BAVEX-872906 format. One line per 10 residues: number of its first residue (from 1); their letters; for each residue x, y, z of C-alpha. Coordinates in Angstrom, 1 decimal. Layout:
residues N
NUM> a> X:Y:Z ~ ...
***
This chain:
residues 469
1> xxxxxxxxxx> 73.1:130.6:74.2 ~ 75.6:128.6:71.8 ~ 74.1:130.6:69.0 ~ 76.2:133.7:70.1 ~ 79.4:131.6:69.7 ~ 78.4:130.1:66.6 ~ 77.5:133.6:65.1 ~ 80.8:134.7:66.4 ~ 82.5:132.1:64.6 ~ 81.0:133.1:61.3
11> xxxxxxxxxx> 82.5:136.4:62.0 ~ 85.8:135.4:63.1 ~ 86.3:133.1:59.9 ~ 86.1:136.3:57.7 ~ 88.7:138.4:59.9 ~ 91.7:135.8:59.8 ~ 93.0:133.7:57.2 ~ 91.8:130.0:56.9 ~ 94.9:128.3:58.4 ~ 94.7:130.4:61.5
21> xxxxxxxxxx> 91.0:129.8:61.8 ~ 91.5:126.0:61.6 ~ 94.2:126.1:63.8 ~ 93.6:128.1:66.7 ~ 89.9:129.1:66.7 ~ 87.6:126.4:65.3 ~ 88.7:124.0:68.1 ~ 87.7:126.5:70.9 ~ 84.6:125.2:72.7 ~ 81.6:127.0:73.7
31> xxxxxxxxxx> 81.1:126.9:77.8 ~ 78.3:129.7:78.4 ~ 77.0:133.1:77.8 ~ 75.5:135.1:80.7 ~ 75.1:138.8:81.7 ~ 77.5:140.2:79.0 ~ 80.3:137.4:79.7 ~ 80.9:134.7:76.8 ~ 82.8:131.8:78.4 ~ 85.0:129.7:76.3
41> xxxxxxxxxx> 87.2:126.8:76.8 ~ 90.4:125.1:75.1 ~ 92.2:122.0:75.6 ~ 95.6:123.4:77.1 ~ 97.6:126.3:78.6 ~ 99.7:127.2:75.7 ~ 96.6:127.3:73.6 ~ 94.8:129.6:76.2 ~ 97.8:131.9:76.4 ~ 98.1:132.2:72.8
51> xxxxxxxxxx> 94.3:132.9:72.0 ~ 94.4:135.4:74.8 ~ 97.4:137.2:73.6 ~ 96.6:137.3:69.7 ~ 93.0:136.7:69.2 ~ 91.0:137.8:72.2 ~ 90.6:141.6:70.9 ~ 89.1:139.9:67.5 ~ 86.6:137.6:69.7 ~ 85.5:140.5:71.8
61> xxxxxxxxxx> 84.7:142.5:68.4 ~ 82.9:139.6:66.7 ~ 81.0:138.9:70.1 ~ 80.0:142.6:70.2 ~ 78.9:142.8:66.7 ~ 76.6:139.7:67.1 ~ 75.1:140.9:70.6 ~ 75.2:144.7:69.8 ~ 76.7:145.6:73.1 ~ 79.9:145.1:74.8
71> xxxxxxxxxx> 81.0:141.3:75.6 ~ 83.7:140.2:78.0 ~ 84.9:137.0:76.4 ~ 86.6:134.6:78.9 ~ 88.9:131.8:77.6 ~ 89.9:129.0:80.3 ~ 91.0:125.4:80.4 ~ 88.4:122.8:79.8 ~ 90.0:120.4:82.4 ~ 90.7:117.7:79.8
81> xxxxxxxxxx> 94.3:117.9:79.6 ~ 97.0:118.8:82.0 ~ 97.4:122.5:82.8 ~ 101.0:122.5:82.2 ~ 100.9:120.6:79.0 ~ 103.4:122.1:76.5 ~ 103.0:122.7:72.6 ~ 104.7:120.6:70.1 ~ 107.5:122.3:68.1 ~ 105.5:122.2:65.2
91> xxxxxxxxxx> 102.6:123.9:66.8 ~ 105.0:126.5:68.2 ~ 106.3:127.2:64.7 ~ 102.8:127.7:63.5 ~ 101.8:129.7:66.3 ~ 104.8:132.2:65.2 ~ 103.8:131.9:61.5 ~ 100.1:133.1:61.9 ~ 100.2:135.4:64.6 ~ 102.0:138.0:62.1
101> xxxxxxxxxx> 99.1:137.9:59.8 ~ 96.6:139.7:62.2 ~ 99.0:141.8:64.3 ~ 99.5:145.4:63.0 ~ 102.9:146.4:62.1 ~ 104.5:148.5:64.8 ~ 105.1:147.9:68.2 ~ 103.2:148.6:71.3 ~ 106.4:149.5:73.0 ~ 110.0:148.4:72.0
111> xxxxxxxxxx> 113.3:148.2:73.9 ~ 114.3:151.2:71.6 ~ 111.8:153.7:72.7 ~ 111.3:151.9:75.9 ~ 113.2:155.1:77.6 ~ 111.0:157.6:76.0 ~ 108.8:158.5:79.2 ~ 107.4:161.5:80.8 ~ 110.0:161.6:83.3 ~ 112.9:161.6:80.8
121> xxxxxxxxxx> 111.4:164.4:78.7 ~ 113.1:167.6:79.6 ~ 110.5:170.4:79.3 ~ 110.8:174.2:79.0 ~ 108.7:177.1:78.1 ~ 108.7:175.8:74.5 ~ 107.0:172.5:74.9 ~ 105.6:172.4:78.6 ~ 102.0:172.9:77.1 ~ 102.3:169.8:74.9
131> xxxxxxxxxx> 103.7:167.9:77.6 ~ 100.9:168.6:80.1 ~ 98.4:167.8:77.5 ~ 99.9:164.5:76.8 ~ 100.1:163.8:80.4 ~ 96.5:164.5:80.8 ~ 95.6:162.5:78.1 ~ 97.6:159.6:79.4 ~ 96.0:159.9:82.7 ~ 92.6:160.0:81.8
141> xxxxxxxxxx> 92.3:158.3:78.3 ~ 89.4:159.6:75.9 ~ 88.3:161.7:79.0 ~ 90.5:164.7:78.4 ~ 91.5:165.8:74.9 ~ 90.3:163.7:72.2 ~ 91.9:163.7:69.6 ~ 95.0:165.1:70.4 ~ 97.1:166.7:67.6 ~ 100.8:167.5:68.3
151> xxxxxxxxxx> 102.9:169.2:65.7 ~ 106.3:170.6:65.5 ~ 109.4:170.6:63.2 ~ 111.4:167.2:63.2 ~ 113.7:166.4:66.4 ~ 111.7:168.5:69.0 ~ 110.3:165.9:70.9 ~ 106.8:164.6:69.1 ~ 107.8:160.9:69.2 ~ 109.2:161.1:72.5
161> xxxxxxxxxx> 105.7:162.3:74.0 ~ 103.5:159.8:72.0 ~ 105.8:157.0:73.4 ~ 105.6:158.5:76.9 ~ 101.6:158.5:76.7 ~ 101.9:154.7:75.5 ~ 104.1:153.9:78.3 ~ 102.0:155.6:80.9 ~ 98.8:153.9:79.7 ~ 100.2:150.5:79.7
171> xxxxxxxxxx> 101.6:150.9:83.3 ~ 98.7:152.7:84.8 ~ 95.7:151.4:82.7 ~ 96.9:147.8:82.1 ~ 93.5:146.4:80.7 ~ 93.9:148.9:78.2 ~ 95.2:148.1:74.8 ~ 97.4:150.8:73.3 ~ 99.3:151.1:69.9 ~ 102.1:153.5:69.0
181> xxxxxxxxxx> 102.6:153.5:65.2 ~ 104.1:155.5:62.6 ~ 101.9:156.4:59.7 ~ 104.1:154.6:57.3 ~ 103.7:151.6:59.2 ~ 100.2:152.1:59.5 ~ 100.2:152.1:55.5 ~ 102.6:149.1:55.2 ~ 100.0:147.2:57.2 ~ 97.3:148.4:55.3
191> xxxxxxxxxx> 99.0:147.3:51.9 ~ 99.6:143.8:53.4 ~ 96.2:143.2:54.5 ~ 94.8:144.1:51.1 ~ 97.3:142.1:49.5 ~ 96.4:139.0:51.8 ~ 92.7:139.8:51.9 ~ 92.7:140.4:55.5 ~ 90.8:143.7:55.7 ~ 88.2:142.3:58.0
201> xxxxxxxxxx> 90.8:141.3:60.4 ~ 92.7:144.6:59.9 ~ 89.6:146.6:60.7 ~ 88.8:144.5:64.0 ~ 92.3:144.7:65.4 ~ 92.6:148.4:65.0 ~ 88.9:148.9:66.0 ~ 89.5:146.9:69.2 ~ 92.1:149.3:70.5 ~ 91.7:151.5:73.3
211> xxxxxxxxxx> 94.0:154.0:72.3 ~ 95.8:154.6:69.1 ~ 98.9:156.9:68.7 ~ 100.0:157.5:65.1 ~ 103.3:159.5:64.6 ~ 104.2:161.5:61.6 ~ 100.8:161.6:60.0 ~ 102.1:163.9:57.1 ~ 103.5:160.5:55.3 ~ 100.0:159.9:54.4
221> xxxxxxxxxx> 99.7:162.8:52.0 ~ 98.6:162.1:48.5 ~ 97.9:158.5:49.7 ~ 94.1:158.3:49.2 ~ 93.5:154.6:50.2 ~ 95.3:155.4:53.4 ~ 93.6:158.4:54.2 ~ 90.2:156.6:53.7 ~ 91.0:153.9:56.1 ~ 92.4:156.1:58.7
231> xxxxxxxxxx> 89.4:158.3:58.4 ~ 86.9:155.5:59.2 ~ 89.5:153.8:61.8 ~ 89.3:157.3:63.6 ~ 85.6:157.5:63.4 ~ 85.0:154.1:64.8 ~ 87.4:154.6:67.6 ~ 85.8:158.0:68.2 ~ 82.6:156.8:68.4 ~ 83.4:153.8:70.9
241> xxxxxxxxxx> 85.1:156.6:73.2 ~ 88.7:155.4:72.6 ~ 91.7:157.7:72.8 ~ 93.6:159.0:69.6 ~ 96.9:161.0:69.3 ~ 98.3:162.3:66.3 ~ 101.5:163.9:65.5 ~ 102.8:165.8:62.3 ~ 105.6:168.0:61.5 ~ 102.8:170.8:60.3
251> xxxxxxxxxx> 99.1:171.7:61.6 ~ 96.2:169.8:60.3 ~ 95.1:172.7:57.8 ~ 98.8:172.6:56.3 ~ 98.7:169.1:55.2 ~ 98.5:168.9:51.5 ~ 96.6:166.4:49.3 ~ 94.9:165.1:52.4 ~ 91.1:164.7:52.2 ~ 89.3:167.7:53.6
261> xxxxxxxxxx> 87.3:165.5:56.1 ~ 90.3:163.7:57.2 ~ 91.8:167.2:58.0 ~ 88.6:168.5:59.8 ~ 88.7:165.4:61.9 ~ 92.4:165.6:62.9 ~ 91.8:169.2:64.0 ~ 88.8:168.7:65.9 ~ 90.1:168.3:69.3 ~ 93.2:169.9:71.2
271> xxxxxxxxxx> 95.9:171.0:68.5 ~ 99.3:171.8:70.5 ~ 102.7:172.7:69.1 ~ 106.1:171.9:70.0 ~ 108.3:175.0:69.3 ~ 112.2:174.6:69.0 ~ 114.3:174.6:72.1 ~ 115.9:177.8:73.5 ~ 119.4:177.8:74.6 ~ 118.5:177.2:78.3
281> xxxxxxxxxx> 116.7:174.2:77.4 ~ 119.4:172.8:75.1 ~ 121.8:173.2:78.2 ~ 119.5:171.2:80.3 ~ 119.0:168.4:77.7 ~ 122.8:168.3:77.4 ~ 123.2:168.1:81.0 ~ 120.6:165.2:81.3 ~ 122.1:163.3:78.4 ~ 125.5:163.5:80.0
291> xxxxxxxxxx> 124.3:162.6:83.3 ~ 122.7:159.4:81.9 ~ 125.9:158.7:79.9 ~ 127.7:159.3:83.2 ~ 130.2:161.4:82.3 ~ 131.0:165.0:83.4 ~ 129.9:168.0:81.1 ~ 131.3:171.2:82.2 ~ 129.0:174.3:82.1 ~ 130.9:176.1:79.4
301> xxxxxxxxxx> 131.0:173.2:76.9 ~ 127.1:172.7:77.4 ~ 126.7:176.3:76.3 ~ 129.1:176.3:73.5 ~ 127.1:173.3:72.1 ~ 124.0:174.9:72.6 ~ 124.7:177.9:70.8 ~ 126.3:176.0:68.0 ~ 123.3:173.6:67.7 ~ 120.6:173.5:65.2
311> xxxxxxxxxx> 117.0:173.3:66.8 ~ 116.7:169.6:66.5 ~ 117.2:167.7:69.9 ~ 118.6:164.6:67.9 ~ 121.3:166.8:66.1 ~ 122.0:168.4:69.7 ~ 122.6:164.9:70.9 ~ 125.0:164.2:67.9 ~ 127.1:167.2:68.8 ~ 127.5:166.2:72.2
321> xxxxxxxxxx> 128.3:162.6:71.2 ~ 131.0:163.9:68.7 ~ 132.6:166.2:71.6 ~ 132.6:163.3:74.0 ~ 134.1:160.8:71.3 ~ 136.7:163.3:70.2 ~ 138.3:163.7:73.8 ~ 138.1:160.0:74.3 ~ 139.7:158.9:71.2 ~ 142.3:161.5:71.2
331> xxxxxxxxxx> 142.9:160.7:74.8 ~ 142.2:164.5:75.8 ~ 140.6:166.0:78.7 ~ 137.1:167.3:78.1 ~ 137.7:171.0:78.0 ~ 136.3:173.9:75.9 ~ 139.3:173.7:73.6 ~ 138.7:170.2:72.7 ~ 135.0:170.7:72.1 ~ 136.0:173.6:69.8
341> xxxxxxxxxx> 138.4:171.2:67.9 ~ 135.9:168.4:67.7 ~ 133.2:170.9:66.4 ~ 135.4:172.5:64.0 ~ 133.6:172.6:60.5 ~ 130.3:171.1:62.5 ~ 127.5:172.8:64.3 ~ 126.9:176.5:64.1 ~ 123.3:175.3:63.5 ~ 121.9:173.8:60.5
351> xxxxxxxxxx> 122.1:176.5:57.9 ~ 124.5:178.7:59.7 ~ 127.2:181.1:58.3 ~ 130.4:182.2:60.2 ~ 128.9:185.2:61.2 ~ 125.9:183.5:63.1 ~ 123.4:184.3:60.4 ~ 120.9:181.2:59.9 ~ 118.3:179.7:57.7 ~ 116.0:180.4:60.7
361> xxxxxxxxxx> 117.0:184.1:61.0 ~ 116.3:184.7:57.3 ~ 112.8:183.1:57.5 ~ 111.9:185.0:60.6 ~ 113.2:188.5:59.0 ~ 111.3:187.8:55.8 ~ 108.1:186.7:57.3 ~ 108.3:189.9:59.5 ~ 108.7:192.1:56.5 ~ 106.0:190.4:54.5
371> xxxxxxxxxx> 103.6:190.7:57.6 ~ 103.3:187.0:57.8 ~ 103.5:184.2:60.6 ~ 106.7:182.3:60.5 ~ 104.3:179.0:60.1 ~ 102.9:180.4:57.2 ~ 106.1:181.1:55.4 ~ 107.0:177.6:56.5 ~ 103.9:176.0:54.9 ~ 103.2:175.0:51.3
381> xxxxxxxxxx> 100.5:177.3:51.2 ~ 100.0:178.5:47.6 ~ 98.6:181.9:48.3 ~ 100.6:184.9:46.1 ~ 101.7:186.7:49.2 ~ 103.1:183.4:51.0 ~ 104.5:182.1:47.7 ~ 106.6:185.3:47.0 ~ 107.8:185.8:50.4 ~ 109.0:182.2:50.4
391> xxxxxxxxxx> 111.0:182.8:46.9 ~ 112.6:185.9:48.5 ~ 113.5:183.9:51.6 ~ 115.0:180.9:49.6 ~ 117.0:183.5:47.5 ~ 118.5:185.2:50.6 ~ 119.3:181.5:52.0 ~ 121.4:180.9:48.7 ~ 122.9:184.4:48.3 ~ 123.9:185.1:52.0
401> xxxxxxxxxx> 124.5:181.3:53.4 ~ 125.7:179.8:50.0 ~ 123.6:176.9:51.0 ~ 123.1:174.2:48.4 ~ 119.7:173.8:46.8 ~ 118.5:170.4:48.4 ~ 119.4:171.7:51.8 ~ 117.4:175.2:51.2 ~ 114.5:173.0:50.1 ~ 114.9:170.7:53.1
411> xxxxxxxxxx> 114.7:173.6:55.5 ~ 111.4:174.9:53.8 ~ 109.1:172.1:55.1 ~ 111.2:169.6:52.9 ~ 110.5:171.0:49.3 ~ 112.4:169.5:46.6 ~ 115.6:171.2:45.4 ~ 113.6:172.0:42.1 ~ 111.6:174.5:44.0 ~ 114.7:176.0:45.6
421> xxxxxxxxxx> 116.1:176.6:42.2 ~ 112.9:178.2:40.6 ~ 112.5:180.5:43.8 ~ 116.1:181.9:43.4 ~ 115.7:182.2:39.5 ~ 112.6:183.9:40.0 ~ 113.8:186.6:42.5 ~ 117.2:186.9:40.3 ~ 115.1:187.7:37.2 ~ 112.7:190.1:38.9
431> xxxxxxxxxx> 115.5:192.0:40.7 ~ 116.8:193.1:37.1 ~ 113.4:195.1:36.5 ~ 111.8:195.7:39.8 ~ 113.3:198.6:41.7 ~ 111.2:198.2:44.8 ~ 111.9:194.7:45.2 ~ 115.8:195.5:44.7 ~ 115.6:198.3:47.3 ~ 113.7:196.1:49.9
441> xxxxxxxxxx> 116.2:192.9:49.1 ~ 119.0:195.1:49.9 ~ 117.8:196.5:52.9 ~ 117.0:192.7:54.2 ~ 120.6:192.0:53.2 ~ 122.1:194.9:55.4 ~ 119.8:194.2:58.4 ~ 120.3:190.2:58.3 ~ 124.2:191.1:58.3 ~ 123.8:193.2:61.3
451> xxxxxxxxxx> 123.7:196.6:59.5 ~ 121.3:199.5:60.4 ~ 118.6:199.9:57.9 ~ 119.3:203.1:55.6 ~ 115.4:203.4:54.6 ~ 116.3:202.1:51.2 ~ 113.4:199.6:51.7 ~ 110.7:199.2:54.0 ~ 108.2:196.3:55.4 ~ 105.3:198.0:53.5
461> xxxxxxxxx> 106.9:198.1:50.4 ~ 107.6:194.6:50.3 ~ 104.2:193.5:51.5 ~ 102.8:195.6:48.6 ~ 105.1:194.0:46.2 ~ 104.2:190.4:47.5 ~ 100.5:191.3:47.0 ~ 100.5:192.7:43.6 ~ 99.4:190.7:40.6
***
């Protein structure tokens, strides 16, 4: 039925810009439709390859909308020209110019993330559950856990796992189309599509994917239009039985200024967390990195770096690079002494003091005293108990570690420095008039500095103080 292609053409005309349609789609010839297969022809091999690479998914969507069923679109040569006929330079330039207008910003797999595979992911107790879930999804897209939501603080391996899923699907499920993209790039693609009046093409392109992987979804907080489009894209893919994987630096319910219906969708499947690596896993990561870089790393140096490193794997790698570079540039053997010299003034963990006290330790201790989970303290929850506990933790970070306000805010889920200043000021003011708070804060300081508590303050006192109006 030639009518199928005629109607599909009308839809395609609305999906791409006029120049693209006139140049690459209008000249395609109908060759037959039978049992769910739409056969089309073009005049040369270059045209066929380009259409298959850049427009085939849109054509399938258009044909599916017309036929109300999945349609296999096949584009072949019509035999009127030689198979090896090349495009003119002008045509080749036009190909490059027009293709970007329908391609989502972001890459399926780039040389940069090409090494981020399951094989190169170093797993331990803190991340083995997340790795296993991602591998299962990659092995059986949309049949295992859909959607899959991964959360964890920056630098613990979320991007690595998402790229590993994309790699695995492309290698082991070649017919499937998979896209890994950051939430920022998704937003930028959306903005460009709106500006160029290409929303039909945007929707068709994303909804034709077999697997969509969105990294750092917290970026869409307070971006209502992006949230709306992502919600409907999510629904369309889910209803079609396509795989969705999302990552964030916080749980779905802790995303702020995000529409409730989207939060509900994001958390409707399997939600897994990536915890910070322990010392043993840090050492194993360092060993793998050194092995890949082909330089020997003595075990004692690996443990020294691991003990001084923050929880971020990226920062762990930075310390290793510094140790290696210091020895090479100073023409020194790689020893524990050279490592100590290289890291003098570095490391110790982000937000660590000379006695080993860290922001993390303060956060954990205050959360425990207030009867909260660490995740609650680290969230942006506005519940009174959480807010007051967070204020005390920020105050202690300033008093005991001498950290700058911007760094304190950053260590508490990326809050601004003004929030840290306000928290410190609130606690300082209340300490002058509240003996219960003063007693408990003194007890916290002693415990955090390694002294045994003298009974001057207790957990219940702080819990009661945090809860009072």
